[in-house]
C-alpha positions in Angstrom: -3.4 -47.9 -29.5 -4.3 -47.6 -32.8 -7.9 -47.8 -31.5 -7.9 -44.8 -29.3 -5.8 -42.9 -32.4 -8.1 -43.6 -34.6 -11.0 -42.4 -32.1 -9.5 -39.4 -31.3 -9.1 -38.7 -34.8 -12.5 -38.9 -35.8 -13.8 -37.3 -33.1 -11.5 -34.1 -34.6 -12.8 -34.2 -37.5 -17.1 -34.3 -36.8 -15.9 -31.4 -34.3 -13.7 -29.4 -37.0 -17.1 -30.4 -39.7 -20.1 -29.3 -36.4 -18.2 -25.9 -36.3 -17.2 -25.5 -39.9 -20.8 -25.3 -40.8 -22.4 -22.3 -41.9 -26.0 -21.4 -42.5 -26.8 -20.7 -46.0 -26.6 -17.2 -47.0 -30.5 -15.0 -45.8 -30.8 -17.0 -43.2 -29.5 -15.8 -40.0 -27.1 -17.5 -37.7 -29.8 -17.0 -34.7 -32.3 -18.5 -37.1 -30.4 -21.7 -37.0 -28.1 -21.6 -33.8 -30.2 -19.9 -31.4 -28.0 -19.1 -28.3 -24.8 -19.8 -30.0 -21.6 -17.6 -30.1 -21.9 -16.5 -33.7 -25.5 -15.6 -32.6 -24.5 -13.0 -30.0 -21.7 -12.3 -32.0 -24.4 -11.4 -34.7 -27.0 -9.5 -32.3 -23.7 -7.6 -31.1 -22.5 -6.8 -34.9 -26.2 -5.3 -35.4 -25.9 -3.1 -32.4 -26.1 0.6 -33.8 -24.1 2.7 -30.9 
């Protein structure tokens, strides 16, 4: 039971770290993560209605 709990905690920490990553200022999200949800949001925000 303990190894399963440790594995779950490690996986949660890893996923949290990956999703919390933000690109350096000056780079667009689409340049660093093309096709990601954040890239789609960035492109949507640039649309001038």
